C-alpha positions as a Markdown table, in Angstrom:
| # | Residue | x | y | z |
|---|---|---|---|---|
| 1 | Met | 0.0 | 0.0 | 0.0 |
| 2 | Cys | 1.1 | 3.5 | -0.6 |
| 3 | Arg | 2.6 | 4.9 | 2.6 |
| 4 | Asn | 1.3 | 8.4 | 1.9 |
| 5 | Ile | -2.4 | 7.5 | 1.9 |
| 6 | Thr | -3.7 | 7.8 | 5.4 |
| 7 | Val | -6.0 | 5.2 | 7.1 |
| 8 | Leu | -9.4 | 6.8 | 7.4 |
| 9 | Arg | -11.3 | 3.9 | 9.1 |
| 10 | Gly | -11.6 | 4.3 | 12.8 |
| 11 | Leu | -11.0 | 8.0 | 13.1 |
| 12 | Glu | -12.7 | 9.8 | 15.9 |
| 13 | Pro | -14.5 | 11.9 | 14.8 |
| 14 | Ala | -15.2 | 10.0 | 11.6 |
| 15 | Ala | -13.4 | 10.9 | 8.3 |
| 16 | Thr | -14.8 | 14.0 | 6.7 |
| 17 | Glu | -15.7 | 14.4 | 3.1 |
| 18 | Gln | -12.6 | 16.6 | 2.7 |
| 19 | Glu | -10.4 | 13.9 | 4.1 |
| 20 | Ile | -12.0 | 11.2 | 1.9 |
| 21 | Tyr | -11.6 | 13.5 | -1.2 |
| 22 | Ala | -7.9 | 14.2 | -0.3 |
| 23 | Ala | -7.2 | 10.5 | 0.0 |
| 24 | Ala | -8.9 | 9.9 | -3.4 |
| 25 | Gln | -6.8 | 12.6 | -5.0 |
| 26 | Gln | -3.6 | 11.0 | -3.5 |
| 27 | Tyr | -4.6 | 7.6 | -4.9 |
| 28 | Val | -5.4 | 8.9 | -8.4 |
| 29 | Arg | -2.3 | 10.9 | -8.6 |
| 30 | Lys | -0.1 | 8.0 | -7.5 |
| 31 | Val | -1.8 | 5.4 | -9.8 |
| 32 | Gly | -1.8 | 7.9 | -12.7 |
| 33 | Gly | 1.8 | 9.0 | -12.2 |
| 34 | Leu | 0.6 | 12.6 | -12.0 |
| 35 | Ser | 2.3 | 15.4 | -10.1 |
| 36 | Gly | -0.1 | 18.0 | -11.4 |
| 37 | Leu | -3.1 | 18.5 | -13.6 |
| 38 | Ser | -3.2 | 19.8 | -17.1 |
| 39 | Thr | -6.2 | 20.6 | -19.3 |
| 40 | Thr | -5.8 | 17.2 | -20.9 |
| 41 | Thr | -5.8 | 15.2 | -17.6 |
| 42 | Lys | -8.2 | 17.3 | -15.5 |
| 43 | Ser | -11.5 | 15.8 | -16.7 |
| 44 | Ala | -10.3 | 12.2 | -16.3 |
| 45 | Val | -8.7 | 12.9 | -12.9 |
| 46 | Asp | -11.8 | 14.7 | -11.6 |
| 47 | Lys | -14.1 | 11.8 | -12.7 |
| 48 | Ala | -11.8 | 9.2 | -11.1 |
| 49 | Val | -11.5 | 11.1 | -7.8 |
| 50 | Ala | -15.2 | 11.5 | -7.6 |
| 51 | Ala | -15.8 | 7.8 | -8.2 |
| 52 | Ile | -13.1 | 6.7 | -5.7 |
| 53 | Ala | -14.3 | 9.2 | -3.0 |
| 54 | Ala | -17.8 | 7.8 | -3.4 |
| 55 | Ala | -16.5 | 4.2 | -3.2 |
| 56 | Thr | -14.4 | 5.1 | -0.1 |
| 57 | Thr | -17.4 | 6.7 | 1.6 |
| 58 | Glu | -19.5 | 3.5 | 1.0 |
| 59 | Leu | -16.6 | 1.3 | 2.1 |
| 60 | Leu | -16.1 | 3.2 | 5.4 |
| 61 | Ala | -19.9 | 3.0 | 6.1 |
| 62 | Asp | -20.0 | -0.7 | 5.4 |
| 63 | Leu | -17.0 | -1.8 | 7.4 |
| 64 | Pro | -17.4 | -2.7 | 11.1 |
| 65 | Ala | -16.0 | -0.4 | 13.7 |
| 66 | Arg | -12.3 | -0.6 | 14.4 |
| 67 | Arg | -11.1 | -1.7 | 17.8 |
| 68 | Val | -8.0 | 0.4 | 17.7 |
| 69 | Pro | -7.9 | 3.8 | 16.1 |
| 70 | Pro | -5.3 | 4.3 | 13.3 |
| 71 | Ala | -1.7 | 5.2 | 14.5 |
| 72 | Thr | -1.6 | 8.4 | 12.4 |
| 73 | Glu | -3.9 | 11.3 | 11.8 |
| 74 | Pro | -4.9 | 12.4 | 8.2 |
| 75 | Pro | -2.8 | 15.3 | 6.9 |
| 76 | Leu | -5.8 | 17.7 | 7.0 |
| 77 | Arg | -6.1 | 17.1 | 10.8 |
| 78 | Arg | -2.4 | 17.6 | 11.3 |
| 79 | Ile | -2.5 | 20.9 | 9.4 |
| 80 | Ala | -5.5 | 22.1 | 11.4 |
| 81 | Ala | -3.8 | 21.1 | 14.7 |
| 82 | Arg | -0.7 | 23.1 | 13.7 |
| 83 | Glu | -2.8 | 26.1 | 12.9 |
| 84 | Val | -4.6 | 26.0 | 16.2 |
| 85 | Ala | -1.2 | 25.7 | 18.0 |
| 86 | Thr | 0.2 | 28.6 | 16.1 |
| 87 | Ala | -2.9 | 30.7 | 16.9 |
| 88 | Asp | -2.5 | 30.0 | 20.6 |
| 89 | Asp | 1.1 | 31.2 | 20.6 |
């Protein structure tokens, strides 16, 4: 499995639409070998990301609860935590 795609199952609170979409983008870019979007790739990438995000949402809803939360937090949560910490300083 790609090390950069974060585990979303078992997060507390549950994974958000933004986190699911970000994971789908990571997956599509990795599989497609894309570092950025161009006018020729944008449509295909957008379609794939939407399909994978929908499938991921369904998968997370259908899987049983996890006994142990994932060891790492998704990148969006890490960024938000840093912003809160910076604002508190």
